[in-house]
PDB file of N, CA, C and O in Angstrom:
ATOM      1  N   MET A   1       2.382  -3.049 -14.867  1.00  0.00           N
ATOM      2  CA  MET A   1       3.592  -2.913 -15.632  1.00  0.00           C
ATOM      3  C   MET A   1       4.531  -4.089 -15.358  1.00  0.00           C
ATOM      4  O   MET A   1       5.065  -4.678 -16.298  1.00  0.00           O
ATOM      5  N   VAL A   2       4.738  -4.435 -14.105  1.00  0.00           N
ATOM      6  CA  VAL A   2       5.689  -5.485 -13.766  1.00  0.00           C
ATOM      7  C   VAL A   2       5.188  -6.845 -14.256  1.00  0.00           C
ATOM      8  O   VAL A   2       5.927  -7.583 -14.907  1.00  0.00           O
ATOM      9  N   VAL A   3       3.950  -7.170 -13.946  1.00  0.00           N
ATOM     10  CA  VAL A   3       3.406  -8.476 -14.330  1.00  0.00           C
ATOM     11  C   VAL A   3       3.216  -8.545 -15.832  1.00  0.00           C
ATOM     12  O   VAL A   3       3.580  -9.546 -16.450  1.00  0.00           O
ATOM     13  N   ASP A   4       2.652  -7.505 -16.437  1.00  0.00           N
ATOM     14  CA  ASP A   4       2.440  -7.501 -17.890  1.00  0.00           C
ATOM     15  C   ASP A   4       3.749  -7.701 -18.634  1.00  0.00           C
ATOM     16  O   ASP A   4       3.841  -8.538 -19.532  1.00  0.00           O
ATOM     17  N   ARG A   5       4.752  -6.937 -18.261  1.00  0.00           N
ATOM     18  CA  ARG A   5       6.044  -7.031 -18.945  1.00  0.00           C
ATOM     19  C   ARG A   5       6.642  -8.429 -18.773  1.00  0.00           C
ATOM     20  O   ARG A   5       7.223  -8.976 -19.711  1.00  0.00           O
ATOM     21  N   THR A   6       6.500  -8.999 -17.594  1.00  0.00           N
ATOM     22  CA  THR A   6       7.028 -10.337 -17.333  1.00  0.00           C
ATOM     23  C   THR A   6       6.328 -11.377 -18.200  1.00  0.00           C
ATOM     24  O   THR A   6       6.981 -12.226 -18.806  1.00  0.00           O
ATOM     25  N   ILE A   7       5.018 -11.311 -18.257  1.00  0.00           N
ATOM     26  CA  ILE A   7       4.258 -12.283 -19.063  1.00  0.00           C
ATOM     27  C   ILE A   7       4.611 -12.134 -20.533  1.00  0.00           C
ATOM     28  O   ILE A   7       4.886 -13.131 -21.202  1.00  0.00           O
ATOM     29  N   PHE A   8       4.609 -10.920 -21.046  1.00  0.00           N
ATOM     30  CA  PHE A   8       4.953 -10.716 -22.459  1.00  0.00           C
ATOM     31  C   PHE A   8       6.371 -11.191 -22.756  1.00  0.00           C
ATOM     32  O   PHE A   8       6.621 -11.784 -23.806  1.00  0.00           O
ATOM     33  N   GLY A   9       7.298 -10.933 -21.838  1.00  0.00           N
ATOM     34  CA  GLY A   9       8.675 -11.372 -22.018  1.00  0.00           C
ATOM     35  C   GLY A   9       8.767 -12.887 -22.104  1.00  0.00           C
ATOM     36  O   GLY A   9       9.475 -13.421 -22.958  1.00  0.00           O
ATOM     37  N   LEU A  10       8.056 -13.583 -21.222  1.00  0.00           N
ATOM     38  CA  LEU A  10       8.065 -15.050 -21.252  1.00  0.00           C
ATOM     39  C   LEU A  10       7.471 -15.574 -22.553  1.00  0.00           C
ATOM     40  O   LEU A  10       8.040 -16.458 -23.193  1.00  0.00           O
ATOM     41  N   LEU A  11       6.333 -15.026 -22.936  1.00  0.00           N
ATOM     42  CA  LEU A  11       5.669 -15.486 -24.153  1.00  0.00           C
ATOM     43  C   LEU A  11       6.514 -15.195 -25.393  1.00  0.00           C
ATOM     44  O   LEU A  11       6.572 -16.012 -26.312  1.00  0.00           O
ATOM     45  N   ASN A  12       7.163 -14.038 -25.419  1.00  0.00           N
ATOM     46  CA  ASN A  12       8.016 -13.700 -26.569  1.00  0.00           C
ATOM     47  C   ASN A  12       9.234 -14.606 -26.679  1.00  0.00           C
ATOM     48  O   ASN A  12       9.787 -14.775 -27.766  1.00  0.00           O
ATOM     49  N   ARG A  13       9.653 -15.188 -25.558  1.00  0.00           N
ATOM     50  CA  ARG A  13      10.777 -16.132 -25.582  1.00  0.00           C
ATOM     51  C   ARG A  13      10.300 -17.570 -25.794  1.00  0.00           C
ATOM     52  O   ARG A  13      11.094 -18.509 -25.723  1.00  0.00           O
ATOM     53  N   GLY A  14       9.010 -17.737 -26.053  1.00  0.00           N
ATOM     54  CA  GLY A  14       8.475 -19.061 -26.360  1.00  0.00           C
ATOM     55  C   GLY A  14       8.157 -19.919 -25.154  1.00  0.00           C
ATOM     56  O   GLY A  14       7.933 -21.121 -25.295  1.00  0.00           O
ATOM     57  N   VAL A  15       8.133 -19.323 -23.962  1.00  0.00           N
ATOM     58  CA  VAL A  15       7.796 -20.078 -22.763  1.00  0.00           C
ATOM     59  C   VAL A  15       6.290 -20.332 -22.761  1.00  0.00           C
ATOM     60  O   VAL A  15       5.498 -19.414 -22.971  1.00  0.00           O
ATOM     61  N   LYS A  16       5.909 -21.565 -22.527  1.00  0.00           N
ATOM     62  CA  LYS A  16       4.496 -21.948 -22.528  1.00  0.00           C
ATOM     63  C   LYS A  16       3.977 -21.889 -21.098  1.00  0.00           C
ATOM     64  O   LYS A  16       4.450 -22.626 -20.233  1.00  0.00           O
ATOM     65  N   LEU A  17       3.018 -21.023 -20.848  1.00  0.00           N
ATOM     66  CA  LEU A  17       2.351 -20.980 -19.550  1.00  0.00           C
ATOM     67  C   LEU A  17       1.133 -21.890 -19.667  1.00  0.00           C
ATOM     68  O   LEU A  17       0.226 -21.639 -20.460  1.00  0.00           O
ATOM     69  N   GLU A  18       1.132 -22.944 -18.869  1.00  0.00           N
ATOM     70  CA  GLU A  18       0.093 -23.949 -18.995  1.00  0.00           C
ATOM     71  C   GLU A  18      -1.073 -23.683 -18.051  1.00  0.00           C
ATOM     72  O   GLU A  18      -0.901 -23.150 -16.955  1.00  0.00           O
ATOM     73  N   VAL A  19      -2.267 -24.069 -18.504  1.00  0.00           N
ATOM     74  CA  VAL A  19      -3.500 -23.858 -17.760  1.00  0.00           C
ATOM     75  C   VAL A  19      -4.091 -25.212 -17.391  1.00  0.00           C
ATOM     76  O   VAL A  19      -4.132 -26.128 -18.212  1.00  0.00           O
ATOM     77  N   GLU A  20      -4.547 -25.327 -16.148  1.00  0.00           N
ATOM     78  CA  GLU A  20      -5.205 -26.548 -15.689  1.00  0.00           C
ATOM     79  C   GLU A  20      -6.632 -26.594 -16.217  1.00  0.00           C
ATOM     80  O   GLU A  20      -7.235 -25.557 -16.495  1.00  0.00           O
ATOM     81  N   ASP A  21      -7.159 -27.789 -16.351  1.00  0.00           N
ATOM     82  CA  ASP A  21      -8.570 -27.919 -16.701  1.00  0.00           C
ATOM     83  C   ASP A  21      -9.417 -27.419 -15.544  1.00  0.00           C
ATOM     84  O   ASP A  21      -9.087 -27.625 -14.376  1.00  0.00           O
ATOM     85  N   ASP A  22     -10.505 -26.765 -15.885  1.00  0.00           N
ATOM     86  CA  ASP A  22     -11.463 -26.313 -14.887  1.00  0.00           C
ATOM     87  C   ASP A  22     -12.276 -27.534 -14.472  1.00  0.00           C
ATOM     88  O   ASP A  22     -12.969 -28.118 -15.305  1.00  0.00           O
ATOM     89  N   PRO A  23     -12.206 -27.933 -13.200  1.00  0.00           N
ATOM     90  CA  PRO A  23     -12.907 -29.146 -12.782  1.00  0.00           C
ATOM     91  C   PRO A  23     -14.422 -29.078 -12.974  1.00  0.00           C
ATOM     92  O   PRO A  23     -15.070 -30.108 -13.162  1.00  0.00           O
ATOM     93  N   SER A  24     -14.982 -27.883 -12.929  1.00  0.00           N
ATOM     94  CA  SER A  24     -16.436 -27.771 -13.064  1.00  0.00           C
ATOM     95  C   SER A  24     -16.911 -27.943 -14.500  1.00  0.00           C
ATOM     96  O   SER A  24     -18.045 -28.362 -14.735  1.00  0.00           O
ATOM     97  N   THR A  25     -16.040 -27.619 -15.471  1.00  0.00           N
ATOM     98  CA  THR A  25     -16.459 -27.719 -16.874  1.00  0.00           C
ATOM     99  C   THR A  25     -15.632 -28.713 -17.671  1.00  0.00           C
ATOM    100  O   THR A  25     -16.036 -29.138 -18.753  1.00  0.00           O
ATOM    101  N   GLY A  26     -14.465 -29.088 -17.134  1.00  0.00           N
ATOM    102  CA  GLY A  26     -13.579 -29.987 -17.863  1.00  0.00           C
ATOM    103  C   GLY A  26     -12.840 -29.304 -18.995  1.00  0.00           C
ATOM    104  O   GLY A  26     -12.139 -29.959 -19.766  1.00  0.00           O
ATOM    105  N   SER A  27     -12.992 -27.987 -19.102  1.00  0.00           N
ATOM    106  CA  SER A  27     -12.317 -27.249 -20.177  1.00  0.00           C
ATOM    107  C   SER A  27     -10.963 -26.746 -19.698  1.00  0.00           C
ATOM    108  O   SER A  27     -10.675 -26.762 -18.502  1.00  0.00           O
ATOM    109  N   GLY A  28     -10.148 -26.306 -20.621  1.00  0.00           N
ATOM    110  CA  GLY A  28      -8.841 -25.751 -20.298  1.00  0.00           C
ATOM    111  C   GLY A  28      -8.914 -24.293 -19.909  1.00  0.00           C
ATOM    112  O   GLY A  28      -7.977 -23.539 -20.171  1.00  0.00           O
ATOM    113  N   ARG A  29      -9.977 -23.890 -19.303  1.00  0.00           N
ATOM    114  CA  ARG A  29     -10.146 -22.481 -18.921  1.00  0.00           C
ATOM    115  C   ARG A  29     -10.018 -22.275 -17.421  1.00  0.00           C
ATOM    116  O   ARG A  29     -10.616 -21.359 -16.857  1.00  0.00           O
ATOM    117  N   GLY A  30      -9.239 -23.128 -16.782  1.00  0.00           N
ATOM    118  CA  GLY A  30      -9.007 -22.985 -15.348  1.00  0.00           C
ATOM    119  C   GLY A  30      -7.889 -22.007 -15.084  1.00  0.00           C
ATOM    120  O   GLY A  30      -7.678 -21.067 -15.851  1.00  0.00           O
ATOM    121  N   ARG A  31      -7.172 -22.228 -13.999  1.00  0.00           N
ATOM    122  CA  ARG A  31      -6.069 -21.339 -13.643  1.00  0.00           C
ATOM    123  C   ARG A  31      -4.746 -21.917 -14.136  1.00  0.00           C
ATOM    124  O   ARG A  31      -4.690 -23.050 -14.614  1.00  0.00           O
ATOM    125  N   LEU A  32      -3.686 -21.123 -14.014  1.00  0.00           N
ATOM    126  CA  LEU A  32      -2.363 -21.592 -14.405  1.00  0.00           C
ATOM    127  C   LEU A  32      -1.970 -22.791 -13.540  1.00  0.00           C
ATOM    128  O   LEU A  32      -2.362 -22.884 -12.376  1.00  0.00           O
ATOM    129  N   THR A  33      -1.202 -23.695 -14.115  1.00  0.00           N
ATOM    130  CA  THR A  33      -0.695 -24.828 -13.337  1.00  0.00           C
ATOM    131  C   THR A  33       0.247 -24.307 -12.256  1.00  0.00           C
ATOM    132  O   THR A  33       0.721 -23.173 -12.326  1.00  0.00           O
ATOM    133  N   GLU A  34       0.512 -25.146 -11.259  1.00  0.00           N
ATOM    134  CA  GLU A  34       1.406 -24.725 -10.175  1.00  0.00           C
ATOM    135  C   GLU A  34       2.785 -24.380 -10.724  1.00  0.00           C
ATOM    136  O   GLU A  34       3.395 -23.402 -10.294  1.00  0.00           O
ATOM    137  N   ALA A  35       3.282 -25.177 -11.673  1.00  0.00           N
ATOM    138  CA  ALA A  35       4.599 -24.899 -12.249  1.00  0.00           C
ATOM    139  C   ALA A  35       4.617 -23.545 -12.946  1.00  0.00           C
ATOM    140  O   ALA A  35       5.584 -22.794 -12.819  1.00  0.00           O
ATOM    141  N   SER A  36       3.552 -23.230 -13.680  1.00  0.00           N
ATOM    142  CA  SER A  36       3.484 -21.936 -14.370  1.00  0.00           C
ATOM    143  C   SER A  36       3.359 -20.796 -13.378  1.00  0.00           C
ATOM    144  O   SER A  36       3.957 -19.737 -13.570  1.00  0.00           O
ATOM    145  N   ARG A  37       2.581 -21.001 -12.311  1.00  0.00           N
ATOM    146  CA  ARG A  37       2.450 -19.955 -11.282  1.00  0.00           C
ATOM    147  C   ARG A  37       3.785 -19.696 -10.593  1.00  0.00           C
ATOM    148  O   ARG A  37       4.146 -18.547 -10.338  1.00  0.00           O
ATOM    149  N   ARG A  38       4.520 -20.771 -10.292  1.00  0.00           N
ATOM    150  CA  ARG A  38       5.829 -20.616  -9.648  1.00  0.00           C
ATOM    151  C   ARG A  38       6.799 -19.858 -10.557  1.00  0.00           C
ATOM    152  O   ARG A  38       7.492 -18.939 -10.121  1.00  0.00           O
ATOM    153  N   LEU A  39       6.832 -20.263 -11.823  1.00  0.00           N
ATOM    154  CA  LEU A  39       7.710 -19.597 -12.785  1.00  0.00           C
ATOM    155  C   LEU A  39       7.374 -18.108 -12.878  1.00  0.00           C
ATOM    156  O   LEU A  39       8.265 -17.260 -12.838  1.00  0.00           O
ATOM    157  N   LEU A  40       6.100 -17.803 -12.999  1.00  0.00           N
ATOM    158  CA  LEU A  40       5.668 -16.412 -13.109  1.00  0.00           C
ATOM    159  C   LEU A  40       6.027 -15.629 -11.847  1.00  0.00           C
ATOM    160  O   LEU A  40       6.509 -14.499 -11.934  1.00  0.00           O
ATOM    161  N   ALA A  41       5.794 -16.222 -10.677  1.00  0.00           N
ATOM    162  CA  ALA A  41       6.126 -15.542  -9.418  1.00  0.00           C
ATOM    163  C   ALA A  41       7.630 -15.286  -9.323  1.00  0.00           C
ATOM    164  O   ALA A  41       8.053 -14.208  -8.905  1.00  0.00           O
ATOM    165  N   GLU A  42       8.436 -16.276  -9.712  1.00  0.00           N
ATOM    166  CA  GLU A  42       9.892 -16.096  -9.675  1.00  0.00           C
ATOM    167  C   GLU A  42      10.328 -14.964 -10.592  1.00  0.00           C
ATOM    168  O   GLU A  42      11.148 -14.125 -10.217  1.00  0.00           O
ATOM    169  N   ARG A  43       9.778 -14.949 -11.786  1.00  0.00           N
ATOM    170  CA  ARG A  43      10.171 -13.919 -12.757  1.00  0.00           C
ATOM    171  C   ARG A  43       9.684 -12.537 -12.338  1.00  0.00           C
ATOM    172  O   ARG A  43      10.392 -11.551 -12.547  1.00  0.00           O
ATOM    173  N   VAL A  44       8.493 -12.441 -11.752  1.00  0.00           N
ATOM    174  CA  VAL A  44       7.999 -11.142 -11.275  1.00  0.00           C
ATOM    175  C   VAL A  44       8.914 -10.643 -10.155  1.00  0.00           C
ATOM    176  O   VAL A  44       9.265  -9.463 -10.124  1.00  0.00           O
ATOM    177  N   ASN A  45       9.301 -11.528  -9.238  1.00  0.00           N
ATOM    178  CA  ASN A  45      10.216 -11.120  -8.157  1.00  0.00           C
ATOM    179  C   ASN A  45      11.569 -10.704  -8.698  1.00  0.00           C
ATOM    180  O   ASN A  45      12.170  -9.755  -8.194  1.00  0.00           O
ATOM    181  N   GLU A  46      12.063 -11.401  -9.722  1.00  0.00           N
ATOM    182  CA  GLU A  46      13.323 -10.991 -10.353  1.00  0.00           C
ATOM    183  C   GLU A  46      13.183  -9.590 -10.938  1.00  0.00           C
ATOM    184  O   GLU A  46      14.085  -8.762 -10.814  1.00  0.00           O
ATOM    185  N   ARG A  47      12.053  -9.335 -11.571  1.00  0.00           N
ATOM    186  CA  ARG A  47      11.805  -8.009 -12.168  1.00  0.00           C
ATOM    187  C   ARG A  47      11.758  -6.936 -11.079  1.00  0.00           C
ATOM    188  O   ARG A  47      12.320  -5.853 -11.246  1.00  0.00           O
ATOM    189  N   LEU A  48      11.090  -7.235  -9.968  1.00  0.00           N
ATOM    190  CA  LEU A  48      11.007  -6.276  -8.867  1.00  0.00           C
ATOM    191  C   LEU A  48      12.377  -5.998  -8.255  1.00  0.00           C
ATOM    192  O   LEU A  48      12.606  -4.916  -7.714  1.00  0.00           O
ATOM    193  N   ASP A  49      13.284  -6.964  -8.337  1.00  0.00           N
ATOM    194  CA  ASP A  49      14.634  -6.775  -7.821  1.00  0.00           C
ATOM    195  C   ASP A  49      15.556  -6.099  -8.840  1.00  0.00           C
ATOM    196  O   ASP A  49      16.678  -5.716  -8.510  1.00  0.00           O
ATOM    197  N   GLY A  50      15.080  -5.957 -10.066  1.00  0.00           N
ATOM    198  CA  GLY A  50      15.860  -5.258 -11.082  1.00  0.00           C
ATOM    199  C   GLY A  50      15.936  -3.770 -10.775  1.00  0.00           C
ATOM    200  O   GLY A  50      15.068  -3.218 -10.100  1.00  0.00           O
ATOM    201  N   GLU A  51      16.976  -3.135 -11.275  1.00  0.00           N
ATOM    202  CA  GLU A  51      17.174  -1.714 -10.982  1.00  0.00           C
ATOM    203  C   GLU A  51      16.751  -0.841 -12.153  1.00  0.00           C
ATOM    204  O   GLU A  51      16.906  -1.200 -13.320  1.00  0.00           O
ATOM    205  N   GLU A  52      16.217   0.305 -11.801  1.00  0.00           N
ATOM    206  CA  GLU A  52      15.768   1.314 -12.768  1.00  0.00           C
ATOM    207  C   GLU A  52      16.291   2.662 -12.300  1.00  0.00           C
ATOM    208  O   GLU A  52      16.454   2.884 -11.100  1.00  0.00           O
ATOM    209  N   PRO A  53      16.556   3.571 -13.246  1.00  0.00           N
ATOM    210  CA  PRO A  53      16.928   4.932 -12.827  1.00  0.00           C
ATOM    211  C   PRO A  53      15.711   5.641 -12.220  1.00  0.00           C
ATOM    212  O   PRO A  53      14.614   5.611 -12.777  1.00  0.00           O
ATOM    213  N   TYR A  54      15.930   6.274 -11.075  1.00  0.00           N
ATOM    214  CA  TYR A  54      14.846   6.961 -10.373  1.00  0.00           C
ATOM    215  C   TYR A  54      15.452   8.020  -9.473  1.00  0.00           C
ATOM    216  O   TYR A  54      16.319   7.731  -8.649  1.00  0.00           O
ATOM    217  N   GLU A  55      14.993   9.233  -9.637  1.00  0.00           N
ATOM    218  CA  GLU A  55      15.452  10.369  -8.826  1.00  0.00           C
ATOM    219  C   GLU A  55      16.984  10.466  -8.805  1.00  0.00           C
ATOM    220  O   GLU A  55      17.599  10.701  -7.764  1.00  0.00           O
ATOM    221  N   GLY A  56      17.570  10.279  -9.982  1.00  0.00           N
ATOM    222  CA  GLY A  56      19.004  10.480 -10.135  1.00  0.00           C
ATOM    223  C   GLY A  56      19.897   9.312  -9.752  1.00  0.00           C
ATOM    224  O   GLY A  56      21.118   9.414  -9.864  1.00  0.00           O
ATOM    225  N   LYS A  57      19.320   8.212  -9.305  1.00  0.00           N
ATOM    226  CA  LYS A  57      20.106   7.035  -8.921  1.00  0.00           C
ATOM    227  C   LYS A  57      19.416   5.780  -9.440  1.00  0.00           C
ATOM    228  O   LYS A  57      18.294   5.832  -9.942  1.00  0.00           O
ATOM    229  N   LYS A  58      20.110   4.649  -9.309  1.00  0.00           N
ATOM    230  CA  LYS A  58      19.513   3.355  -9.650  1.00  0.00           C
ATOM    231  C   LYS A  58      18.913   2.765  -8.370  1.00  0.00           C
ATOM    232  O   LYS A  58      19.569   2.710  -7.329  1.00  0.00           O
ATOM    233  N   HIS A  59      17.658   2.328  -8.468  1.00  0.00           N
ATOM    234  CA  HIS A  59      16.968   1.719  -7.332  1.00  0.00           C
ATOM    235  C   HIS A  59      16.269   0.452  -7.795  1.00  0.00           C
ATOM    236  O   HIS A  59      15.930   0.311  -8.970  1.00  0.00           O
ATOM    237  N   LYS A  60      16.054  -0.473  -6.860  1.00  0.00           N
ATOM    238  CA  LYS A  60      15.251  -1.647  -7.170  1.00  0.00           C
ATOM    239  C   LYS A  60      13.832  -1.180  -7.461  1.00  0.00           C
ATOM    240  O   LYS A  60      13.333  -0.233  -6.852  1.00  0.00           O
ATOM    241  N   LEU A  61      13.193  -1.864  -8.403  1.00  0.00           N
ATOM    242  CA  LEU A  61      11.845  -1.478  -8.797  1.00  0.00           C
ATOM    243  C   LEU A  61      10.878  -1.551  -7.617  1.00  0.00           C
ATOM    244  O   LEU A  61       9.985  -0.712  -7.501  1.00  0.00           O
ATOM    245  N   ARG A  62      11.041  -2.538  -6.746  1.00  0.00           N
ATOM    246  CA  ARG A  62      10.142  -2.639  -5.583  1.00  0.00           C
ATOM    247  C   ARG A  62      10.281  -1.416  -4.673  1.00  0.00           C
ATOM    248  O   ARG A  62       9.299  -0.982  -4.070  1.00  0.00           O
ATOM    249  N   THR A  63      11.477  -0.862  -4.571  1.00  0.00           N
ATOM    250  CA  THR A  63      11.704   0.341  -3.766  1.00  0.00           C
ATOM    251  C   THR A  63      11.045   1.556  -4.427  1.00  0.00           C
ATOM    252  O   THR A  63      10.461   2.404  -3.752  1.00  0.00           O
ATOM    253  N   ILE A  64      11.149   1.622  -5.739  1.00  0.00           N
ATOM    254  CA  ILE A  64      10.528   2.727  -6.478  1.00  0.00           C
ATOM    255  C   ILE A  64       9.016   2.702  -6.288  1.00  0.00           C
ATOM    256  O   ILE A  64       8.403   3.740  -6.040  1.00  0.00           O
ATOM    257  N   LEU A  65       8.415   1.522  -6.402  1.00  0.00           N
ATOM    258  CA  LEU A  65       6.958   1.411  -6.249  1.00  0.00           C
ATOM    259  C   LEU A  65       6.516   1.817  -4.842  1.00  0.00           C
ATOM    260  O   LEU A  65       5.493   2.482  -4.680  1.00  0.00           O
ATOM    261  N   ALA A  66       7.283   1.422  -3.828  1.00  0.00           N
ATOM    262  CA  ALA A  66       6.958   1.829  -2.457  1.00  0.00           C
ATOM    263  C   ALA A  66       7.071   3.340  -2.301  1.00  0.00           C
ATOM    264  O   ALA A  66       6.230   3.966  -1.656  1.00  0.00           O
ATOM    265  N   SER A  67       8.102   3.920  -2.886  1.00  0.00           N
ATOM    266  CA  SER A  67       8.288   5.365  -2.825  1.00  0.00           C
ATOM    267  C   SER A  67       7.143   6.089  -3.525  1.00  0.00           C
ATOM    268  O   SER A  67       6.635   7.093  -3.028  1.00  0.00           O
ATOM    269  N   GLN A  68       6.745   5.569  -4.682  1.00  0.00           N
ATOM    270  CA  GLN A  68       5.643   6.182  -5.422  1.00  0.00           C
ATOM    271  C   GLN A  68       4.338   6.126  -4.626  1.00  0.00           C
ATOM    272  O   GLN A  68       3.553   7.073  -4.652  1.00  0.00           O
ATOM    273  N   ALA A  69       4.109   5.025  -3.926  1.00  0.00           N
ATOM    274  CA  ALA A  69       2.907   4.933  -3.087  1.00  0.00           C
ATOM    275  C   ALA A  69       2.910   6.039  -2.036  1.00  0.00           C
ATOM    276  O   ALA A  69       1.877   6.649  -1.763  1.00  0.00           O
ATOM    277  N   GLY A  70       4.070   6.291  -1.453  1.00  0.00           N
ATOM    278  CA  GLY A  70       4.182   7.385  -0.479  1.00  0.00           C
ATOM    279  C   GLY A  70       3.937   8.743  -1.106  1.00  0.00           C
ATOM    280  O   GLY A  70       3.285   9.599  -0.508  1.00  0.00           O
ATOM    281  N   HIS A  71       4.462   8.946  -2.320  1.00  0.00           N
ATOM    282  CA  HIS A  71       4.250  10.224  -3.018  1.00  0.00           C
ATOM    283  C   HIS A  71       2.767  10.436  -3.342  1.00  0.00           C
ATOM    284  O   HIS A  71       2.249  11.544  -3.205  1.00  0.00           O
ATOM    285  N   VAL A  72       2.096   9.377  -3.768  1.00  0.00           N
ATOM    286  CA  VAL A  72       0.663   9.479  -4.071  1.00  0.00           C
ATOM    287  C   VAL A  72      -0.113   9.820  -2.801  1.00  0.00           C
ATOM    288  O   VAL A  72      -0.975  10.699  -2.814  1.00  0.00           O
ATOM    289  N   ALA A  73       0.193   9.123  -1.704  1.00  0.00           N
ATOM    290  CA  ALA A  73      -0.501   9.382  -0.440  1.00  0.00           C
ATOM    291  C   ALA A  73      -0.308  10.829   0.008  1.00  0.00           C
ATOM    292  O   ALA A  73      -1.257  11.480   0.445  1.00  0.00           O
ATOM    293  N   THR A  74       0.917  11.329  -0.101  1.00  0.00           N
ATOM    294  CA  THR A  74       1.203  12.718   0.273  1.00  0.00           C
ATOM    295  C   THR A  74       0.385  13.682  -0.576  1.00  0.00           C
ATOM    296  O   THR A  74      -0.189  14.643  -0.065  1.00  0.00           O
ATOM    297  N   PHE A  75       0.338  13.415  -1.872  1.00  0.00           N
ATOM    298  CA  PHE A  75      -0.421  14.273  -2.775  1.00  0.00           C
ATOM    299  C   PHE A  75      -1.917  14.234  -2.440  1.00  0.00           C
ATOM    300  O   PHE A  75      -2.570  15.276  -2.400  1.00  0.00           O
ATOM    301  N   LEU A  76      -2.457  13.038  -2.201  1.00  0.00           N
ATOM    302  CA  LEU A  76      -3.891  12.903  -1.928  1.00  0.00           C
ATOM    303  C   LEU A  76      -4.297  13.525  -0.595  1.00  0.00           C
ATOM    304  O   LEU A  76      -5.434  13.970  -0.435  1.00  0.00           O
ATOM    305  N   ARG A  77      -3.375  13.554   0.354  1.00  0.00           N
ATOM    306  CA  ARG A  77      -3.667  14.221   1.633  1.00  0.00           C
ATOM    307  C   ARG A  77      -3.577  15.739   1.512  1.00  0.00           C
ATOM    308  O   ARG A  77      -3.888  16.460   2.459  1.00  0.00           O
ATOM    309  N   GLY A  78      -3.154  16.218   0.355  1.00  0.00           N
ATOM    310  CA  GLY A  78      -3.032  17.655   0.149  1.00  0.00           C
ATOM    311  C   GLY A  78      -1.738  18.226   0.684  1.00  0.00           C
ATOM    312  O   GLY A  78      -1.603  19.444   0.801  1.00  0.00           O
ATOM    313  N   GLU A  79      -0.781  17.370   1.013  1.00  0.00           N
ATOM    314  CA  GLU A  79       0.483  17.830   1.576  1.00  0.00           C
ATOM    315  C   GLU A  79       1.522  18.117   0.496  1.00  0.00           C
ATOM    316  O   GLU A  79       2.560  18.717   0.773  1.00  0.00           O
ATOM    317  N   GLY A  80       1.248  17.695  -0.712  1.00  0.00           N
ATOM    318  CA  GLY A  80       2.165  17.959  -1.819  1.00  0.00           C
ATOM    319  C   GLY A  80       1.429  18.699  -2.919  1.00  0.00           C
ATOM    320  O   GLY A  80       0.244  18.460  -3.151  1.00  0.00           O
ATOM    321  N   ARG A  81       2.118  19.583  -3.586  1.00  0.00           N
ATOM    322  CA  ARG A  81       1.464  20.390  -4.616  1.00  0.00           C
ATOM    323  C   ARG A  81       1.319  19.635  -5.926  1.00  0.00           C
ATOM    324  O   ARG A  81       0.343  19.823  -6.652  1.00  0.00           O
ATOM    325  N   THR A  82       2.283  18.785  -6.227  1.00  0.00           N
ATOM    326  CA  THR A  82       2.240  18.045  -7.484  1.00  0.00           C
ATOM    327  C   THR A  82       2.609  16.591  -7.230  1.00  0.00           C
ATOM    328  O   THR A  82       3.185  16.242  -6.199  1.00  0.00           O
ATOM    329  N   TYR A  83       2.263  15.763  -8.191  1.00  0.00           N
ATOM    330  CA  TYR A  83       2.663  14.362  -8.152  1.00  0.00           C
ATOM    331  C   TYR A  83       3.297  14.022  -9.488  1.00  0.00           C
ATOM    332  O   TYR A  83       2.671  14.194 -10.535  1.00  0.00           O
ATOM    333  N   LYS A  84       4.518  13.547  -9.463  1.00  0.00           N
ATOM    334  CA  LYS A  84       5.199  13.165 -10.687  1.00  0.00           C
ATOM    335  C   LYS A  84       5.236  11.636 -10.747  1.00  0.00           C
ATOM    336  O   LYS A  84       5.903  11.003  -9.929  1.00  0.00           O
ATOM    337  N   PRO A  85       4.526  11.043 -11.704  1.00  0.00           N
ATOM    338  CA  PRO A  85       4.500   9.577 -11.763  1.00  0.00           C
ATOM    339  C   PRO A  85       5.820   9.000 -12.267  1.00  0.00           C
ATOM    340  O   PRO A  85       6.578   9.660 -12.978  1.00  0.00           O
ATOM    341  N   PHE A  86       6.068   7.776 -11.888  1.00  0.00           N
ATOM    342  CA  PHE A  86       7.233   7.039 -12.403  1.00  0.00           C
ATOM    343  C   PHE A  86       6.792   6.331 -13.664  1.00  0.00           C
ATOM    344  O   PHE A  86       5.769   5.646 -13.674  1.00  0.00           O
ATOM    345  N   VAL A  87       7.556   6.493 -14.723  1.00  0.00           N
ATOM    346  CA  VAL A  87       7.299   5.799 -15.975  1.00  0.00           C
ATOM    347  C   VAL A  87       8.514   4.925 -16.255  1.00  0.00           C
ATOM    348  O   VAL A  87       9.587   5.416 -16.606  1.00  0.00           O
ATOM    349  N   GLY A  88       8.323   3.633 -16.094  1.00  0.00           N
ATOM    350  CA  GLY A  88       9.430   2.713 -16.264  1.00  0.00           C
ATOM    351  C   GLY A  88       9.681   2.384 -17.728  1.00  0.00           C
ATOM    352  O   GLY A  88       8.873   2.672 -18.610  1.00  0.00           O
ATOM    353  N   ARG A  89      10.831   1.772 -17.943  1.00  0.00           N
ATOM    354  CA  ARG A  89      11.160   1.308 -19.307  1.00  0.00           C
ATOM    355  C   ARG A  89      10.278   0.127 -19.625  1.00  0.00           C
ATOM    356  O   ARG A  89       9.910  -0.638 -18.734  1.00  0.00           O
ATOM    357  N   TRP A  90       9.945  -0.025 -20.863  1.00  0.00           N
ATOM    358  CA  TRP A  90       9.198  -1.203 -21.277  1.00  0.00           C
ATOM    359  C   TRP A  90      10.172  -2.178 -21.815  1.00  0.00           C
ATOM    360  O   TRP A  90       9.787  -3.268 -22.236  1.00  0.00           O
TER     361      TRP A  90
END
């Protein structure tokens, strides 16, 4: 959700994510350039620092994801009766 939304947001704003040539084939099917990787990492971190409503308050998305991991673990250990997933805004 975080990475997908970030990539779609960049592409919808006309940001060009550039790809390096694959040295083994010489084609443009390699990995993202360092500049594109840095931009993407910065934007993903900004998204993770963004706030979303969760359990009656606003929390950073990274905090929500950590909390959800704990809820899943509790449920899988059989210590919780139900698991309510977090559904973020798109």
